[in-house]
N, C-alpha and C positions, 0 to 999 in steps of 0.2 A: 159064664162070667165075662163081664165087659171091662173095658179100660177107658179111663179118661186121661188123655195125654195133654197137659197144659204146656204151651210154648209161649215164652215171653218174646215180644218183637225184638228185632235187632236195634242197635243204637241209632239215635238221630243226633243231629248237632245240638238240639236243645238238651238231650241227656248229657252230652259231653260238656255243655256249658252250665249244667246244674240249674236249669230253669224249671220252675213249676209249670207243668202243662198237662192237661188231661184232654180237653176238647180241641185245643190247638192242633193243627194237622200237618206236622212236618213229615217229610219222606225220610227213609233210611239214609244215613251217610255211608261212605265206603266201608268203614269198619262194620256198620250195621248189616250191610249186605254180606260181608264175610261171615259174621256171626250167624246169620240166617242159613248160609250154606253149611256151616259147621253143625247147626241144629238139625238140618236135613240128614246129614251123615249119622248123627247120634240117633235120630228117629228111625232111620233105616236099620240100624244095629239093634234097636230095642223092640221094634214091632215088625212083624211080617206084613201085616196089612191093617187097615182101618176102614171102617164103614162110612164114616162121615168126617168132614173137616169143616170147622166153624171158625169165624173170625169177627172181630170188631171191624166195622167198615172204615175206620180211620186209615190213612195212607200207610203208616208204619206197620200196622198189623196186616193190612191187605198185601203189601209187598212181601212181608215175611211169610204169610200163608202161601202165596204163589211160589215162593222159593222152596219151602219145605214140603210141598205137596207132591211127594215122589210118585204117588199113584195117579196123579192127574185128575182127581175127583173134582166135581163141582163144589165150590166153596159156598157155604151158607153164611151170609153176613147178617149180623144182628146187633142193633144198637145197645142191647143190654150187656154186651161184652165190651163196650167202650170204657175207657179209663174214667175215674172220678172227675167230675167237673169242679175245678179249683176256684171257680167264680172270680172274685176280685184279685186272687193271687195268680191267676193265669198269666203266663208270660213274664213273670218276675223272678229274680233271684232271691235267695233267702234274706240277704241284707236289705234289699229293696222292700221286701214285705215288712220286715221289722221296723224300718224307718217310716214307710208310708202308712202302714196299718198296724200300729202297736197294740191297740185294744183288740182288734180282730185277731192278730197273731196270738196274743195271750189266750183268747177264747179258744183258738184252734189247738192250743196245748192243753188247757185245763178241761175242755169239753170235746176232746178229739173224736169221740164216736158220734156225737150228735151235731157238731158245728157244721153249718152248710155253706161256709165261705160267702155268705150273704147272697150271692147271685148264682151259687153252684148247688152242690148237694152234699149231704153228710155221708160218712162211711157206712152208717146204718142203711141209708138209702141205696148206696152202691151194693152192699152185701145182699140186700133184699132182692134187687133185680138180677144179680148174678146167680143166686141160689134158685130163684124162680126159673131162670133159663135152663140151667144145667139139669135140674131135677124134672124138667119137662121133656128131656130126651129119653130115648129108650136106652137105658144104661146097661142092658144086656149086650149091646153092641159096642164097638170100639170107636171112640170119638177123639179126634185131634182138635184142640181149641187153642187158637192163636189169639193172644190177648195182651194184657198190660199187667204191670207189677201189682197195682191196687186190686185188680180183678182176681188175679191168682192168689194173692195173700188173703183177700176176704173169703175166698172159697176154702182155702186151706184152714183158715181160722175157724170157719164154720164146721169143717170136718173134725177138727181137733177139739173144739170147745163149745160148739153150737152158738157161738157169739163172736165178738171181735177181740176177745182177750188175747188171742194168739197172733193177732194181725202183724205185729212188729217183729215176730220171731223167725222170719224166713228171709233168707238171702237168695233172691232169684235174679240172676244176672241177665243182661240182654242176651237173647238167644238161648236162655236156659230152658230145660225141660223138667217137668214134674209128672210122674206117672203114678196113677192111682188105679187099683183094681177094685171092681165093684161087684159085690154079690148081694142079692136080695136088696138092692137099692142102698147098700151100705158101702161107701167108698173107703178104701184103706190106702194110705200113702205107702208106696213101695220103693220109689226112687226119686231123688232130687239130683238132676245133672246140670 
């Protein structure tokens, strides 16, 4: 039986400022570095070892992966683990989006699974690439995957409902861990820390 341990990156200043960002590439702030250190401690308590560690290549996940990698394994970086591309919403706060792009904002609410933010991607596209990546792994092994809120929630939603229906039902904090056990390619959520 293998495990999938999902780790959300530590906080960036853009997280703190409540800015929409997926492809923008900020580093961790000081709190984010502390959150990653705490995630490392929790990871060490929860698993004796892991076979592989994977991460989105964006700075915030790369930095988090380097901090939580207590076994010093080579980190596998893959773009399929990057956060959703918010397209025209990238770099904006909620109020700015509502004021600048009222029609697009409305569409993002009413058609939230398929709306692609005009120059970005939809949640369906995000989920497809995340599922493709994770199920390409040897799930009889233990994998630490350092990624983003959208990536983690899209995977958990797939595990729970085979679609995006559960996407908004998880609270994954910066530096948070999610542990799933996998038997016969069937992941089961065991812990949310």
